[in-house]
All heavy atoms as an XYZ file, in Angstrom:
744
protein
N      45.532      0.697     37.668
C      44.374     -0.046     37.249
C      44.717     -0.818     35.978
O      45.456     -0.362     35.149
C      43.215      0.873     36.996
C      42.854      1.727     38.172
S      41.107      1.788     38.287
C      40.951      2.354     39.921
N      44.061     -1.977     35.808
C      44.405     -2.874     34.722
C      43.470     -2.724     33.535
O      42.758     -1.735     33.383
N      43.456     -3.745     32.694
C      42.667     -3.716     31.467
C      41.169     -3.665     31.730
O      40.420     -3.188     30.921
C      43.031     -5.012     30.755
C      44.118     -5.667     31.528
C      44.297     -4.922     32.787
N      40.695     -4.151     32.862
C      39.255     -4.136     33.136
C      38.744     -2.718     33.298
O      37.599     -2.418     32.991
C      38.935     -4.973     34.373
O      39.520     -4.360     35.513
N      39.576     -1.809     33.782
C      39.177     -0.417     33.951
C      38.913      0.239     32.605
O      37.952      0.982     32.445
C      40.273      0.330     34.704
O      40.022      1.710     34.679
N      39.745     -0.032     31.611
C      39.565      0.581     30.293
C      38.359     -0.006     29.572
O      37.658      0.693     28.868
C      40.844      0.439     29.485
O      40.736     -0.478     28.460
N      38.066     -1.314     29.756
C      36.909     -1.907     29.087
C      35.614     -1.434     29.719
O      34.614     -1.243     29.044
C      36.999     -3.431     29.102
O      36.837     -3.911     30.416
N      35.586     -1.205     31.044
C      34.358     -0.702     31.672
C      34.124      0.747     31.280
O      32.995      1.185     31.102
C      34.423     -0.862     33.192
O      35.415      0.002     33.728
N      35.202      1.513     31.108
C      35.080      2.897     30.656
C      34.564      2.936     29.223
O      33.729      3.764     28.880
C      36.452      3.566     30.769
O      36.523      4.696     29.954
N      35.046      2.021     28.397
C      34.619      1.953     27.003
C      33.158      1.550     26.897
O      32.400      2.114     26.116
C      35.506      0.950     26.266
O      34.965      0.632     25.028
N      32.727      0.572     27.693
C      31.335      0.125     27.627
C      30.388      1.187     28.179
O      29.268      1.325     27.693
C      31.148     -1.204     28.362
O      31.425     -1.043     29.734
N      30.827      1.953     29.175
C      29.949      3.003     29.693
C      29.815      4.147     28.684
O      28.748      4.749     28.562
C      30.457      3.524     31.036
O      31.701      4.165     30.876
N      30.868      4.449     27.924
C      30.759      5.510     26.917
C      29.862      5.054     25.763
O      29.117      5.850     25.196
C      32.132      5.929     26.410
O      32.773      4.860     25.758
N      29.884      3.763     25.436
C      28.992      3.235     24.404
C      27.550      3.336     24.888
O      26.652      3.720     24.134
C      29.370      1.778     24.049
C      28.291      1.124     23.205
C      30.704      1.729     23.342
N      27.319      3.023     26.153
C      25.971      3.104     26.724
C      25.470      4.543     26.702
O      24.291      4.797     26.416
C      25.957      2.548     28.134
N      26.339      5.500     26.969
C      25.952      6.919     26.950
C      25.594      7.344     25.533
O      24.600      8.042     25.308
C      27.077      7.797     27.540
C      27.188      7.549     29.043
C      26.837      9.271     27.249
C      28.370      8.224     29.696
N      26.368      6.908     24.548
C      26.095      7.253     23.153
C      24.762      6.643     22.716
O      23.933      7.313     22.091
C      27.254      6.788     22.230
C      26.865      6.880     20.777
C      28.506      7.588     22.517
N      24.517      5.384     23.048
C      23.258      4.725     22.684
C      22.087      5.424     23.346
O      21.054      5.685     22.722
C      23.309      3.222     23.057
C      21.938      2.588     22.953
C      24.315      2.498     22.190
N      22.214      5.770     24.618
C      21.141      6.467     25.331
C      20.885      7.839     24.721
O      19.733      8.267     24.590
C      21.484      6.587     26.812
N      21.941      8.536     24.329
C      21.780      9.855     23.710
C      21.052      9.757     22.378
O      20.143     10.545     22.079
C      23.145     10.508     23.487
O      23.813     10.689     24.709
N      21.419      8.782     21.568
C      20.754      8.596     20.278
C      19.292      8.238     20.486
O      18.402      8.761     19.804
C      21.488      7.529     19.441
C      22.860      8.057     19.011
C      20.670      7.109     18.229
C      23.743      7.041     18.335
N      19.011      7.361     21.437
C      17.632      6.978     21.732
C      16.819      8.189     22.182
O      15.681      8.377     21.730
C      17.610      5.892     22.807
C      16.258      5.330     23.175
C      15.621      4.659     21.973
C      16.380      4.360     24.327
N      17.392      9.037     23.025
C      16.688     10.247     23.458
C      16.421     11.183     22.283
O      15.337     11.771     22.186
C      17.500     10.973     24.532
S      17.485     10.140     26.129
N      17.385     11.342     21.387
C      17.192     12.205     20.222
C      16.076     11.684     19.324
O      15.245     12.455     18.844
C      18.490     12.328     19.429
C      19.569     13.213     20.046
C      20.861     13.098     19.245
C      19.102     14.647     20.109
N      16.050     10.374     19.094
C      15.019      9.790     18.237
C      13.646      9.962     18.867
O      12.679     10.353     18.205
C      15.325      8.300     17.959
C      14.142      7.594     17.332
C      16.555      8.179     17.073
N      13.529      9.673     20.156
C      12.233      9.817     20.829
C      11.785     11.275     20.884
O      10.608     11.578     20.724
C      12.296      9.220     22.239
C      12.444      7.700     22.291
C      12.612      7.234     23.725
C      11.266      7.016     21.636
N      12.710     12.183     21.069
C      12.380     13.603     21.101
C      11.920     14.077     19.722
O      10.948     14.827     19.603
C      13.588     14.412     21.573
C      13.231     15.854     21.838
O      12.094     16.153     22.167
N      14.198     16.739     21.694
N      12.580     13.619     18.663
C      12.187     14.004     17.303
C      10.796     13.466     16.989
O       9.990     14.135     16.335
C      13.201     13.478     16.295
N      10.484     12.271     17.460
C       9.166     11.692     17.212
C       8.079     12.489     17.921
O       6.976     12.659     17.405
C       9.137     10.236     17.663
N       8.367     13.010     19.092
C       7.355     13.786     19.816
C       7.179     15.175     19.207
O       6.102     15.755     19.282
C       7.718     13.887     21.293
O       8.862     14.702     21.459
N       8.211     15.717     18.582
C       8.113     17.042     17.969
C       7.473     16.990     16.578
O       6.967     17.983     16.095
C       9.498     17.674     17.855
C      10.183     18.013     19.170
C      11.592     18.522     18.907
C       9.381     19.025     19.963
N       7.522     15.838     15.952
C       7.009     15.685     14.596
C       5.488     15.645     14.618
O       4.880     14.891     15.360
C       7.556     14.404     13.983
S       7.072     14.190     12.273
N       4.868     16.469     13.801
C       3.418     16.486     13.722
C       3.014     16.088     12.315
O       3.285     16.797     11.353
C       2.891     17.878     14.050
O       1.509     17.933     13.803
N       2.349     14.949     12.181
C       1.933     14.472     10.868
C       0.779     15.272     10.296
O       0.526     15.258      9.111
N       0.033     15.956     11.139
C      -1.096     16.730     10.663
C      -2.284     15.848     10.342
O      -2.307     14.654     10.606
N      -3.296     16.433      9.767
C      -4.510     15.721      9.411
C      -4.613     15.666      7.902
O      -4.523     16.690      7.234
C      -5.738     16.449      9.991
O      -5.568     16.546     11.403
C      -7.009     15.697      9.692
N      -4.799     14.472      7.347
C      -4.900     14.347      5.903
C      -6.324     14.567      5.407
O      -6.529     14.991      4.301
C      -4.410     12.969      5.439
O      -5.166     11.973      6.110
C      -2.945     12.794      5.756
N      -7.306     14.239      6.218
C      -8.697     14.482      5.840
C      -9.546     14.492      7.103
O      -9.092     14.125      8.177
C      -9.206     13.416      4.872
O      -9.442     12.201      5.557
N     -10.798     14.879      6.952
C     -11.683     14.909      8.113
C     -12.556     13.661      8.180
O     -13.536     13.636      8.908
C     -12.551     16.174      8.093
C     -13.402     16.266      6.848
O     -13.357     15.399      5.994
N     -14.157     17.340      6.734
N     -12.194     12.615      7.417
C     -12.974     11.384      7.425
C     -12.857     10.705      8.774
O     -11.784     10.610      9.353
C     -12.486     10.424      6.340
C     -13.145      9.073      6.399
C     -14.422      8.889      5.912
C     -12.492      8.002      6.972
C     -15.041      7.657      5.974
C     -13.097      6.759      7.040
C     -14.376      6.593      6.539
N     -13.974     10.241      9.274
C     -13.996      9.454     10.494
C     -14.984      8.318     10.337
O     -16.128      8.535      9.931
N     -14.552      7.104     10.619
C     -15.446      5.953     10.491
C     -16.545      6.037     11.530
O     -16.315      6.412     12.669
C     -14.650      4.662     10.666
C     -15.452      3.422     10.363
C     -14.579      2.197     10.321
N     -13.510      2.271      9.342
C     -13.662      2.003      8.055
N     -14.826      1.662      7.588
N     -12.639      2.078      7.243
N     -17.756      5.682     11.119
C     -18.892      5.704     12.032
C     -18.695      4.639     13.100
O     -18.134      3.577     12.836
C     -20.194      5.443     11.275
C     -20.533      6.511     10.270
C     -21.804      6.153      9.519
C     -22.097      7.197      8.468
N     -23.235      6.846      7.634
N     -19.178      4.921     14.296
C     -19.014      3.954     15.373
C     -19.972      2.790     15.249
O     -19.663      1.695     15.692
C     -19.221      4.637     16.741
O     -20.488      5.274     16.747
C     -18.140      5.645     17.008
N     -21.139      2.996     14.639
C     -22.065      1.874     14.483
C     -21.603      0.963     13.347
O     -20.843      1.355     12.476
C     -23.503      2.346     14.242
C     -23.708      3.120     12.972
C     -23.535      4.621     13.137
O     -23.184      5.095     14.220
O     -23.726      5.318     12.143
N     -22.076     -0.270     13.376
C     -21.674     -1.262     12.385
C     -22.216     -0.879     11.010
O     -23.364     -0.498     10.872
C     -22.215     -2.634     12.799
C     -21.780     -3.741     11.891
C     -22.311     -5.079     12.364
C     -21.930     -6.149     11.365
N     -22.476     -7.435     11.729
N     -21.357     -0.991      9.996
C     -21.801     -0.693      8.638
C     -22.576     -1.886      8.081
O     -22.401     -3.026      8.507
C     -20.615     -0.370      7.741
O     -19.759     -1.473      7.676
N     -23.403     -1.618      7.105
C     -24.222     -2.662      6.500
C     -23.457     -3.263      5.330
O     -22.982     -2.551      4.446
C     -25.570     -2.077      6.022
C     -26.322     -1.485      7.207
C     -26.395     -3.118      5.313
C     -27.529     -0.662      6.816
N     -23.324     -4.584      5.318
C     -22.647     -5.270      4.222
C     -23.522     -5.275      2.984
O     -24.744     -5.285      3.059
C     -22.335     -6.714      4.602
C     -21.224     -6.813      5.634
O     -20.439     -5.861      5.739
O     -21.155     -7.843      6.317
N     -22.861     -5.292      1.811
C     -23.599     -5.397      0.558
C     -24.118     -6.835      0.438
O     -23.360     -7.779      0.645
C     -22.686     -5.068     -0.619
C     -23.402     -5.056     -1.935
S     -22.295     -4.623     -3.285
C     -21.969     -2.923     -2.940
N     -25.384     -7.022      0.135
C     -25.922     -8.387      0.045
C     -25.298     -9.163     -1.113
O     -24.989     -8.600     -2.164
C     -27.420     -8.182     -0.169
C     -27.573     -6.785     -0.616
C     -26.394     -6.006     -0.112
N     -25.114    -10.466     -0.917
C     -24.479    -11.293     -1.943
C     -25.332    -11.429     -3.193
O     -24.818    -11.732     -4.272
C     -24.158    -12.681     -1.377
C     -23.050    -12.692     -0.326
C     -22.869    -14.091      0.238
C     -21.749    -12.179     -0.903
N     -26.643    -11.196     -3.093
C     -27.495    -11.283     -4.276
C     -27.640     -9.931     -4.976
O     -28.518     -9.739     -5.804
C     -28.864    -11.862     -3.923
C     -29.606    -10.998     -2.914
O     -29.075    -10.003     -2.439
N     -30.826    -11.385     -2.587
N     -26.754     -8.980     -4.670
C     -26.772     -7.668     -5.311
C     -26.415     -7.799     -6.792
O     -25.665     -8.703     -7.190
C     -25.773     -6.748     -4.619
O     -25.674     -5.526     -5.293
N     -26.918     -6.891     -7.607
C     -26.663     -6.959     -9.051
C     -25.188     -6.761     -9.403
O     -24.739     -7.179    -10.463
C     -27.528     -5.954     -9.798
C     -27.213     -4.520     -9.420
O     -26.635     -4.291     -8.343
O     -27.551     -3.624    -10.214
N     -24.402     -6.145     -8.530
C     -22.986     -5.951     -8.843
C     -22.206     -7.262     -8.800
O     -21.110     -7.350     -9.349
C     -22.324     -4.919     -7.900
C     -22.935     -3.559     -8.071
C     -22.380     -5.365     -6.466
N     -22.753     -8.290     -8.145
C     -22.098     -9.590     -8.107
C     -22.633    -10.536     -9.179
O     -22.211    -11.686     -9.261
C     -22.282    -10.244     -6.732
C     -21.619     -9.474     -5.617
C     -22.357     -9.052     -4.533
C     -20.277     -9.168     -5.663
C     -21.759     -8.352     -3.497
C     -19.668     -8.464     -4.644
C     -20.407     -8.055     -3.557
N     -23.568    -10.080     -9.996
C     -24.158    -10.935    -11.025
C     -23.138    -11.246    -12.123
O     -22.223    -10.461    -12.388
C     -25.385    -10.261    -11.629
N     -23.306    -12.390    -12.748
C     -22.457    -12.777    -13.870
C     -22.723    -11.834    -15.045
O     -23.870    -11.534    -15.349
C     -22.814    -14.202    -14.268
C     -21.660    -15.025    -14.709
C     -22.086    -16.455    -14.861
C     -21.659    -16.916    -16.224
N     -21.984    -18.289    -16.493
N     -21.696    -11.321    -15.702
C     -21.927    -10.420    -16.833
C     -22.582    -11.162    -17.994
O     -22.375    -12.366    -18.162
C     -20.534     -9.921    -17.198
C     -19.586    -10.882    -16.595
C     -20.271    -11.517    -15.434
N     -23.370    -10.454    -18.808
C     -24.029    -11.120    -19.935
C     -23.030    -11.526    -21.014
O     -21.949    -10.945    -21.127
C     -24.995    -10.048    -20.446
C     -24.395     -8.753    -20.006
C     -23.689     -9.042    -18.726
N     -23.401    -12.522    -21.787
C     -22.558    -12.975    -22.895
C     -21.758    -14.203    -22.523
O     -21.447    -14.437    -21.356
N     -21.415    -14.990    -23.549
C     -20.644    -16.206    -23.320
C     -19.199    -15.849    -22.988
O     -18.548    -15.070    -23.679
C     -20.700    -17.104    -24.558
C     -19.811    -18.317    -24.428
C     -20.164    -19.365    -23.583
C     -18.620    -18.397    -25.114
C     -19.353    -20.464    -23.434
C     -17.795    -19.496    -24.980
C     -18.162    -20.530    -24.136
O     -17.347    -21.620    -23.983
N     -18.696    -16.422    -21.924
C     -17.298    -16.287    -21.509
C     -16.877    -14.827    -21.272
O     -15.740    -14.451    -21.524
C     -16.378    -16.954    -22.533
C     -15.065    -17.405    -21.916
O     -15.037    -17.801    -20.761
N     -13.998    -17.340    -22.677
N     -17.820    -14.029    -20.818
C     -17.498    -12.614    -20.549
C     -16.542    -12.520    -19.361
O     -16.647    -13.296    -18.416
C     -18.781    -11.847    -20.253
N     -15.600    -11.589    -19.390
C     -14.667    -11.441    -18.266
C     -15.420    -11.097    -16.979
O     -16.270    -10.226    -16.969
C     -13.761    -10.287    -18.674
C     -13.982    -10.077    -20.111
C     -15.309    -10.645    -20.452
N     -15.085    -11.821    -15.903
C     -15.767    -11.574    -14.634
C     -14.938    -10.713    -13.696
O     -15.466    -10.111    -12.782
C     -16.133    -12.889    -13.973
C     -17.176    -13.623    -14.781
C     -17.767    -14.782    -14.013
O     -17.648    -14.869    -12.810
N     -18.408    -15.677    -14.724
N     -13.653    -10.659    -13.882
C     -12.794     -9.776    -13.099
C     -11.836     -9.102    -14.068
O     -11.178     -9.777    -14.846
C     -11.978    -10.548    -12.063
C     -12.777    -11.181    -10.977
C     -11.871    -11.936    -10.016
O     -10.671    -11.683     -9.944
N     -12.440    -12.856     -9.278
N     -11.763     -7.796    -14.016
C     -10.838     -7.058    -14.862
C      -9.952     -6.230    -13.938
O     -10.438     -5.535    -13.054
C     -11.577     -6.135    -15.862
C     -10.582     -5.341    -16.683
C     -12.485     -6.950    -16.760
N      -8.655     -6.333    -14.133
C      -7.689     -5.599    -13.313
C      -6.925     -4.643    -14.220
O      -6.340     -5.068    -15.216
C      -6.717     -6.565    -12.633
C      -7.405     -7.624    -11.839
N      -7.765     -7.444    -10.529
C      -7.836     -8.865    -12.179
C      -8.367     -8.535    -10.091
N      -8.429     -9.410    -11.074
N      -6.918     -3.372    -13.865
C      -6.191     -2.364    -14.639
C      -5.139     -1.766    -13.724
O      -5.449     -1.260    -12.644
C      -7.142     -1.269    -15.166
C      -8.215     -1.907    -16.035
C      -6.361     -0.205    -15.923
C      -9.295     -0.961    -16.473
N      -3.877     -1.838    -14.150
C      -2.760     -1.391    -13.325
C      -1.891     -0.444    -14.135
O      -1.648     -0.682    -15.320
C      -1.901     -2.604    -12.898
O      -2.749     -3.587    -12.317
C      -0.833     -2.212    -11.915
N      -1.406      0.605    -13.480
C      -0.475      1.518    -14.147
C       0.813      0.763    -14.419
O       1.382      0.133    -13.533
C      -0.202      2.724    -13.257
C       0.691      3.743    -13.886
C       0.962      4.918    -12.970
O       0.197      5.134    -12.029
O       1.948      5.589    -13.216
N       1.278      0.809    -15.652
C       2.442      0.023    -16.048
C       3.771      0.700    -15.806
O       4.774      0.033    -15.613
N       3.811      2.016    -15.822
C       5.056      2.725    -15.539
C       4.744      4.052    -14.866
O       3.604      4.464    -14.759
C       5.889      2.927    -16.810
C       5.206      3.831    -17.820
O       4.087      4.294    -17.560
O       5.799      4.074    -18.884
N       5.776      4.718    -14.385
C       5.581      5.966    -13.646
C       5.347      7.170    -14.560
O       4.968      8.232    -14.088
C       6.776      6.231    -12.734
C       6.903      5.226    -11.633
N       6.024      5.155    -10.592
C       7.791      4.229    -11.436
C       6.354      4.180     -9.791
N       7.430      3.596    -10.284
N       5.565      7.019    -15.843
C       5.375      8.127    -16.772
C       3.971      8.120    -17.378
O       3.674      8.920    -18.249
C       6.423      8.048    -17.888
C       7.874      8.083    -17.412
C       8.826      7.855    -18.577
C       8.171      9.389    -16.713
N       3.130      7.201    -16.924
C       1.753      7.068    -17.405
C       1.701      6.856    -18.909
O       0.847      7.380    -19.606
C       0.909      8.262    -16.980
C       0.825      8.408    -15.472
C       0.043      9.627    -15.043
O      -0.453     10.372    -15.896
O      -0.069      9.829    -13.840
N       2.631      6.081    -19.437
C       2.647      5.773    -20.863
C       2.357      4.300    -21.110
O       2.351      3.860    -22.240
C       3.991      6.149    -21.469
C       4.278      7.631    -21.369
C       5.269      8.036    -22.423
C       5.539      9.503    -22.329
N       4.755     10.298    -23.198
N       2.130      3.520    -20.056
C       1.853      2.096    -20.212
C       0.813      1.677    -19.186
O       0.632      2.327    -18.163
C       3.128      1.283    -20.028
N       0.143      0.580    -19.478
C      -0.906      0.083    -18.607
C      -0.947     -1.436    -18.731
O      -0.733     -1.979    -19.813
C      -2.243      0.691    -19.034
C      -3.432      0.196    -18.310
S      -4.961      0.869    -18.983
C      -4.666      2.599    -19.013
N      -1.210     -2.124    -17.622
C      -1.357     -3.571    -17.624
C      -2.831     -3.875    -17.408
O      -3.434     -3.405    -16.452
C      -0.512     -4.217    -16.515
C       0.965     -3.894    -16.709
C      -0.750     -5.722    -16.470
C       1.828     -4.229    -15.519
N      -3.423     -4.635    -18.316
C      -4.827     -5.026    -18.200
C      -4.863     -6.548    -18.168
O      -4.314     -7.208    -19.038
C      -5.657     -4.511    -19.395
C      -7.105     -4.933    -19.254
C      -5.537     -3.001    -19.524
N      -5.493     -7.102    -17.139
C      -5.658     -8.555    -17.069
C      -7.091     -8.858    -16.680
O      -7.773     -8.031    -16.083
C      -4.678     -9.162    -16.064
O      -4.902     -8.627    -14.779
N      -7.573    -10.058    -17.055
C      -8.953    -10.415    -16.763
C      -9.082    -11.915    -16.593
O      -8.197    -12.672    -16.992
C      -9.891     -9.900    -17.853
C      -9.574    -10.397    -19.223
C     -10.057    -11.518    -19.832
C      -8.697     -9.793    -20.154
N      -9.537    -11.650    -21.083
C      -8.690    -10.602    -21.319
C      -7.896     -8.654    -20.132
C      -7.932    -10.300    -22.430
C      -7.143     -8.364    -21.247
C      -7.166     -9.165    -22.375
N     -10.189    -12.316    -15.991
C     -10.474    -13.725    -15.750
C     -11.764    -14.088    -16.471
O     -12.773    -13.410    -16.322
C     -10.622    -14.002    -14.246
C      -9.305    -13.726    -13.546
C     -11.086    -15.427    -13.995
C      -9.374    -13.801    -12.053
N     -11.706    -15.148    -17.272
C     -12.900    -15.695    -17.918
C     -13.135    -17.086    -17.347
O     -12.193    -17.801    -17.015
C     -12.726    -15.762    -19.444
O     -11.555    -16.518    -19.735
C     -12.594    -14.381    -20.050
N     -14.401    -17.476    -17.218
C     -14.720    -18.704    -16.502
C     -14.843    -19.941    -17.400
O     -14.455    -21.027    -17.003
C     -16.019    -18.519    -15.716
C     -15.942    -17.407    -14.678
S     -14.554    -17.544    -13.560
C     -15.075    -18.875    -12.536
N     -15.396    -19.839    -18.588
C     -15.701    -21.024    -19.391
C     -14.457    -21.610    -20.060
O     -14.247    -22.813    -20.056
C     -16.759    -20.693    -20.438
N     -13.640    -20.774    -20.655
C     -12.452    -21.222    -21.377
C     -11.486    -20.046    -21.455
O     -11.857    -18.914    -21.163
C     -12.827    -21.698    -22.782
C     -13.507    -20.630    -23.618
C     -14.053    -21.175    -24.922
O     -14.957    -22.011    -24.895
O     -13.550    -20.730    -25.956
N     -10.229    -20.293    -21.827
C      -9.294    -19.173    -21.946
C      -9.839    -18.123    -22.919
O     -10.321    -18.455    -23.996
C      -8.016    -19.805    -22.471
C      -8.107    -21.238    -22.068
C      -9.576    -21.570    -22.096
N      -9.774    -16.884    -22.507
C     -10.294    -15.804    -23.342
C      -9.260    -15.297    -24.318
O      -8.141    -15.797    -24.405
N      -9.638    -14.269    -25.060
C      -8.747    -13.635    -26.019
C      -7.605    -12.967    -25.261
O      -7.758    -12.541    -24.117
C      -9.527    -12.592    -26.812
O      -8.640    -11.794    -27.563
N      -6.459    -12.878    -25.880
C      -5.329    -12.217    -25.233
C      -5.034    -10.859    -25.852
O      -3.943    -10.342    -25.744
C      -4.082    -13.109    -25.271
C      -3.615    -13.390    -26.679
O      -4.244    -12.989    -27.646
N      -2.504    -14.085    -26.796
N      -6.021    -10.258    -26.524
C      -5.820     -8.946    -27.125
C      -6.798     -7.940    -26.532
O      -7.899     -8.284    -26.113
C      -6.021     -8.987    -28.647
O      -7.353     -9.429    -28.921
C      -5.032     -9.925    -29.300
N      -6.366     -6.714    -26.459
C      -7.218     -5.613    -26.010
C      -7.119     -4.490    -27.015
O      -6.201     -4.448    -27.832
C      -6.770     -5.077    -24.622
O      -5.433     -4.585    -24.736
C      -6.860     -6.127    -23.569
N      -8.031     -3.582    -26.929
C      -7.989     -2.412    -27.796
C      -8.199     -1.173    -26.951
O      -8.935     -1.185    -25.989
N      -7.521     -0.112    -27.293
C      -7.677      1.130    -26.569
C      -7.441      2.279    -27.526
O      -6.698      2.170    -28.505
C      -6.689      1.208    -25.419
N      -8.093      3.376    -27.239
C      -7.927      4.564    -28.059
C      -7.105      5.574    -27.241
O      -7.409      5.827    -26.084
C      -9.287      5.152    -28.430
C      -9.190      6.353    -29.316
C     -10.568      6.838    -29.696
C     -10.450      8.037    -30.610
N     -11.747      8.575    -30.963
N      -6.104      6.129    -27.835
C      -5.263      7.109    -27.147
C      -5.959      8.468    -27.234
O      -6.103      9.024    -28.322
C      -3.878      7.158    -27.786
C      -2.921      8.045    -27.007
O      -3.312      8.667    -26.022
N      -1.694      8.087    -27.450
N      -6.381      9.045    -26.096
C      -7.070     10.327    -26.151
C      -6.155     11.500    -26.513
O      -6.611     12.534    -26.931
C      -7.618     10.483    -24.749
C      -6.728      9.670    -23.888
C      -6.258      8.540    -24.741
N      -4.849     11.288    -26.357
C      -3.878     12.351    -26.674
C      -3.131     11.937    -27.929
O      -2.364     10.984    -27.923
C      -2.891     12.563    -25.513
C      -3.643     12.891    -24.227
C      -1.897     13.646    -25.865
C      -2.784     12.904    -23.011
N      -3.362     12.627    -29.011
C      -2.665     12.271    -30.246
C      -1.327     12.997    -30.282
O      -1.244     14.193    -30.042
C      -3.498     12.630    -31.468
O      -3.845     13.997    -31.425
N      -0.284     12.237    -30.564
C       1.069     12.811    -30.590
C       1.487     13.077    -32.007
O       1.327     12.411    -32.907
C       2.056     11.862    -29.918
C       1.776     11.743    -28.440
O       1.279     12.672    -27.830
N       2.121     10.604    -27.857
């Protein structure tokens, strides 16, 4: 037998290896149980939207008061924080103040 016999043998062994790996992955997925994280279940009936004229959408009192405030954890050690906000009339102040509840 010539070179074609060795290449067909090689391709069939590759196919067997790929099929075996695929079977292992699918079998592991069926054995894996993610469990239940909570007992929350969304209601089947339609939820009621918050009306646009609700007080939570009202403009805050005061001139150029921030209308959106975003607070983000700044690092994984919980020693920094990013605070950003949007003011509508003109650029607002770029300073914030905070009190550290844990005195070092």
